[in-house]
C-alpha positions as CSV (number, residue, x, y, z in Angstrom):
1,M,3.8,-8.2,-35.3
2,D,7.5,-8.6,-34.8
3,D,7.4,-7.1,-31.3
4,R,4.8,-9.8,-30.3
5,L,6.5,-12.8,-31.9
6,P,9.5,-14.2,-29.9
7,P,12.6,-15.3,-31.8
8,G,12.4,-18.6,-33.5
9,Q,8.5,-18.7,-33.4
10,Y,6.0,-18.7,-36.3
11,L,2.4,-17.6,-36.3
12,T,-0.5,-20.1,-36.5
13,G,-4.2,-19.6,-36.5
14,D,-4.7,-23.2,-35.3
15,F,-4.4,-24.5,-31.7
16,P,-2.4,-27.6,-32.1
17,V,-3.0,-30.4,-29.6
18,L,0.2,-31.7,-28.0
19,S,0.2,-34.0,-25.0
20,A,2.6,-36.5,-23.4
21,G,0.0,-39.1,-22.9
22,P,-3.7,-39.9,-23.0
23,T,-6.2,-37.1,-22.4
24,P,-7.6,-37.5,-18.9
25,A,-11.4,-37.6,-18.7
26,I,-12.3,-35.4,-15.7
27,R,-16.0,-34.7,-15.1
28,S,-16.6,-31.3,-13.6
29,D,-18.7,-32.8,-10.8
30,E,-15.6,-34.8,-9.7
31,W,-13.1,-32.1,-10.3
32,T,-11.4,-30.4,-7.3
33,F,-8.6,-27.9,-7.2
34,S,-6.3,-27.4,-4.2
35,V,-3.5,-25.1,-3.1
36,R,-1.2,-27.1,-0.9
37,D,1.7,-26.0,1.3
38,G,3.9,-28.9,2.2
39,D,1.7,-31.9,3.1
40,Q,-1.3,-29.7,4.0
41,A,-4.1,-28.5,1.8
42,R,-4.4,-24.8,2.4
43,R,-7.5,-24.2,0.2
44,S,-9.6,-26.5,-1.9
45,W,-12.5,-25.8,-4.3
46,T,-15.1,-28.0,-6.0
47,W,-16.1,-27.1,-9.6
48,D,-19.1,-25.1,-8.4
49,E,-17.1,-23.3,-5.8
50,F,-14.4,-22.5,-8.4
51,L,-17.0,-21.1,-10.8
52,A,-18.4,-18.9,-8.0
53,M,-15.0,-17.1,-7.7
54,P,-14.5,-13.8,-9.5
55,A,-13.6,-14.5,-13.1
56,Q,-11.6,-12.4,-15.5
57,D,-11.6,-12.3,-19.3
58,I,-8.1,-12.5,-20.6
59,T,-6.6,-11.9,-24.0
60,V,-3.0,-12.9,-24.4
61,D,-0.5,-14.3,-26.9
62,I,0.7,-17.9,-26.3
63,H,3.9,-19.5,-27.4
64,C,4.7,-23.3,-27.6
65,V,8.2,-24.7,-27.3
66,T,7.6,-26.5,-30.6
67,R,7.9,-23.0,-32.1
68,W,4.3,-22.0,-32.9
69,S,2.6,-18.9,-31.5
70,R,-1.0,-17.7,-31.5
71,L,-1.8,-14.0,-30.9
72,D,-4.9,-12.6,-29.1
73,T,-6.2,-15.8,-27.6
74,T,-9.2,-15.3,-25.3
75,W,-9.8,-17.1,-22.1
76,R,-11.9,-16.8,-18.9
77,G,-10.7,-17.9,-15.5
78,V,-9.7,-17.1,-12.0
79,A,-6.5,-15.1,-11.2
80,I,-4.0,-17.0,-9.1
81,D,-3.8,-13.9,-7.0
82,D,-7.4,-14.5,-5.9
83,L,-6.8,-18.2,-5.3
84,L,-3.9,-17.4,-3.1
85,A,-5.3,-14.3,-1.4
86,D,-5.7,-15.9,2.1
87,V,-2.6,-18.2,1.8
88,D,0.5,-17.1,3.8
89,T,3.5,-19.1,2.7
90,A,7.3,-18.9,2.8
91,A,7.5,-21.0,-0.4
92,E,9.3,-19.5,-3.4
93,Y,8.2,-22.1,-5.9
94,V,5.2,-24.0,-7.1
95,L,4.8,-27.5,-8.5
96,A,1.7,-27.5,-10.6
97,R,0.1,-31.0,-10.6
98,S,-2.4,-32.2,-13.2
99,Y,-4.9,-35.0,-13.3
100,G,-3.0,-37.8,-15.2
101,G,0.2,-37.2,-13.2
102,Y,1.8,-34.4,-15.2
103,T,3.8,-31.7,-13.2
104,T,5.6,-28.5,-14.0
105,N,7.7,-26.3,-11.8
106,L,7.5,-22.5,-11.6
107,P,8.7,-19.6,-9.4
108,L,5.8,-18.4,-7.3
109,E,6.4,-14.8,-8.3
110,D,5.6,-15.8,-12.0
111,L,2.1,-16.7,-10.9
112,L,1.3,-13.5,-9.0
113,D,0.5,-9.8,-9.8
114,G,-1.9,-10.6,-12.7
115,K,0.5,-13.0,-14.5
116,A,-1.4,-16.3,-14.3
117,W,-4.9,-17.8,-14.0
118,I,-6.7,-21.1,-13.8
119,V,-8.9,-20.9,-16.9
120,H,-12.0,-22.8,-17.8
121,E,-13.1,-21.2,-21.1
122,H,-11.3,-20.6,-24.4
123,D,-12.8,-18.5,-27.2
124,G,-16.1,-18.2,-25.3
125,E,-16.6,-21.9,-24.9
126,D,-15.9,-24.4,-22.1
127,L,-12.3,-25.5,-22.3
128,P,-12.2,-28.7,-24.3
129,A,-10.4,-31.7,-22.7
130,E,-7.7,-31.9,-25.4
131,H,-6.7,-28.3,-24.3
132,G,-6.8,-29.1,-20.6
133,G,-10.4,-28.9,-19.7
134,P,-12.2,-28.6,-17.5
135,A,-9.5,-26.2,-16.3
136,R,-5.8,-25.5,-16.9
137,L,-3.2,-23.2,-15.6
138,L,-2.4,-20.3,-17.9
139,V,1.0,-18.6,-17.6
140,P,1.2,-16.8,-21.0
141,H,4.6,-15.1,-20.5
142,L,6.3,-18.6,-20.5
143,Y,6.2,-21.4,-23.0
144,L,2.9,-23.2,-23.0
145,W,4.2,-26.4,-21.3
146,K,4.3,-24.3,-18.1
147,S,0.5,-23.8,-18.4
148,A,-0.3,-27.3,-17.1
149,K,-3.4,-28.9,-18.6
150,W,-6.0,-30.7,-16.4
151,I,-4.9,-28.7,-13.3
152,K,-5.4,-30.5,-10.0
153,S,-3.3,-28.5,-7.5
154,L,-0.6,-25.9,-6.9
155,D,1.9,-27.2,-4.4
156,L,3.8,-24.4,-2.7
157,V,7.3,-25.6,-2.2
158,E,10.7,-24.3,-1.0
159,D,12.8,-26.1,-3.6
160,D,12.6,-25.8,-7.4
161,D,12.4,-29.4,-8.3
162,P,11.9,-30.2,-12.0
163,G,8.5,-31.2,-13.3
164,F,7.8,-33.8,-16.0
165,W,9.3,-32.1,-19.1
166,E,12.0,-30.3,-17.1
167,S,13.3,-33.7,-15.9
168,L,13.5,-34.8,-19.5
169,G,15.7,-31.9,-20.5
170,Y,13.4,-28.9,-21.1
171,H,14.5,-25.6,-19.5
172,D,13.6,-25.0,-15.9
173,Y,12.1,-21.6,-16.6
174,G,11.0,-21.5,-20.3
175,D,11.1,-17.8,-21.3
176,P,10.1,-17.7,-25.1
177,W,11.8,-14.3,-25.5
178,R,15.1,-15.8,-24.4
179,E,14.4,-19.1,-26.4
180,Q,14.8,-21.2,-23.2
181,R,13.6,-24.4,-24.7
182,Y,16.1,-26.9,-23.3
183,Q,18.6,-27.1,-20.4
184,G,21.6,-24.9,-21.3
185,D,19.6,-22.5,-23.5
């Protein structure tokens, strides 16, 4: 287990619910997801169109900045690689936007090559709202705040501007293996 547990983390079997505000109520028939480049929507999907995309089953370990980790979590979702397959961009960063106004910034390369998904199931069930349902970003190699709940869009951007937690002092990158919890870590 030691090789799967980042420094400063402890194991939990629970899935704690942590949010900065109220849980948005997003009905799947009103949900849309977009990839935007600058001010233009490059691609957009309704819920039914999103579910028609090729889905993958994913088993990964997740790590929260509050120091808990869960091993072997199971998810189902669409790879970011598939969502960006027809998108040509010069952007190096992404600002993930959520219903409810939450944002988080990431390098684009951290979402590609099988490293990230938009997931809609957890443990074989529809993703519950308190964990980001109907769909959330999943970037398991970074602290879980980078896996934005209630995902609405991925904005492809040239500059790495801080998102919600990053503007409040959390680390811009958030690597659990380097304990990058706060600015300066």
